[in-house]
C-alpha positions in Angstrom: 0.0 0.0 0.0 1.6 3.3 -1.0 1.7 6.4 1.2 1.0 10.1 0.4 3.4 13.0 0.8 1.4 16.3 0.9 1.4 20.0 1.4 -2.0 21.5 1.6 -4.1 20.1 -1.2 -1.2 19.0 -3.3 -0.1 15.4 -2.8 1.6 12.5 -4.5 1.9 8.8 -3.8 5.2 7.1 -3.0 6.1 3.6 -1.9 6.4 3.0 1.8 10.1 2.4 1.4 10.6 5.8 -0.3 8.5 7.5 2.4 10.6 5.9 5.2 13.8 6.7 3.3 12.7 10.4 3.3 12.4 10.3 7.1 15.8 8.5 7.5 17.4 11.1 5.2 16.0 14.0 7.2 17.3 12.5 10.4 20.8 12.0 8.8 20.8 15.5 7.5 19.8 16.8 11.0 22.7 14.8 12.5 25.1 16.9 10.4 23.5 20.2 11.3 21.3 21.6 14.0 20.7 19.4 17.0 17.4 21.1 17.6 16.1 19.9 14.2 17.2 16.3 15.1 15.2 16.6 18.4 12.2 17.9 16.6 12.3 15.1 14.1 12.4 12.5 16.9 9.7 14.2 19.0 7.1 15.2 16.3 4.4 12.6 16.3 3.3 13.6 12.8 6.7 12.4 11.6 8.1 9.7 13.9 4.5 8.3 14.4 4.2 7.7 10.6 7.7 6.2 10.1 7.7 2.5 9.3 3.8 2.5 9.2 2.5 1.1 5.9 0.1 3.4 4.1 0.6 6.4 6.4 2.3 9.3 4.8 3.8 12.6 5.8 2.7 16.3 5.7 5.8 17.9 4.2 5.2 21.0 6.3 6.1 18.9 9.4 9.6 18.3 8.0 9.9 22.0 7.2 8.8 23.0 10.7 11.3 20.5 12.3 14.1 22.3 10.4 12.9 25.8 11.2 11.2 26.4 7.9 11.2 25.1 4.3 14.2 27.2 3.3 16.2 25.9 6.3 15.3 22.3 5.4 16.3 22.8 1.8 19.6 24.5 2.7 20.4 21.7 5.2 19.6 19.0 2.8 21.6 20.5 -0.1 24.5 21.2 2.2 24.5 17.6 3.5 23.3 15.7 0.5 26.2 13.3 1.1 24.3 12.1 4.2 21.3 11.3 2.0 23.6 9.5 -0.5 25.1 7.4 2.3 21.7 5.8 2.8 21.4 4.8 -0.8 22.8 1.4 -1.9 23.0 2.4 -5.5 23.0 5.1 -8.1 19.3 4.6 -8.9 18.4 5.3 -5.2 20.4 8.6 -5.3 18.5 9.6 -8.5 15.2 8.7 -6.8 16.1 10.9 -3.8 17.2 13.8 -6.1 13.9 13.6 -7.9 12.0 13.3 -4.6 13.6 16.4 -3.2 13.1 18.4 -6.4 9.3 17.7 -6.1 9.2 18.4 -2.4 10.8 21.8 -2.8 8.5 22.5 -5.8 5.3 21.6 -3.8 6.5 23.5 -0.7 7.0 26.6 -2.8 3.4 26.4 -3.9 3.8 24.3 -7.1 1.1 22.0 -8.3 1.5 18.3 -8.7 -2.1 17.1 -8.8 -3.5 16.2 -12.2 -5.8 18.6 -14.1 -8.8 16.7 -12.5 -7.3 17.0 -9.0 -6.1 13.4 -8.7 -2.9 12.7 -6.8 -0.2 11.2 -9.1 2.0 8.3 -8.5 5.6 9.5 -7.9 6.9 6.8 -10.4 4.8 8.4 -13.1 5.9 12.0 -12.5 8.6 13.6 -14.6 12.2 13.8 -13.2 11.8 17.6 -12.7 8.7 19.6 -12.0 7.5 22.0 -14.8 8.1 25.3 -13.2 6.0 27.3 -15.7 
């Protein structure tokens, strides 16, 4: 059963392993940066309570709040992307995480990922990069 990642009404479906890898990546990034972000990730029931639970996704704003805002989360992730890469067993996984974060930043910046009829797409069917136009 897939899980949703969402921000407001915009959402997309990911596999449970991708969803859990996102949480693990956020924790690894926080280990290399702000200890307060790491504490928030561990304490936030909206995040840790959904980790490793099949079919239960994440509100992306909860990650942003844990890092002190969406821009802070993005800066931390980009500065410590090697921490994300360390969780990936192969190049395809790194590519998947790069695509995932591209879509996360896009959606958090107000971009739309829902289809024209309002359906939530499957991440595997989404383009590598969001259309920013």
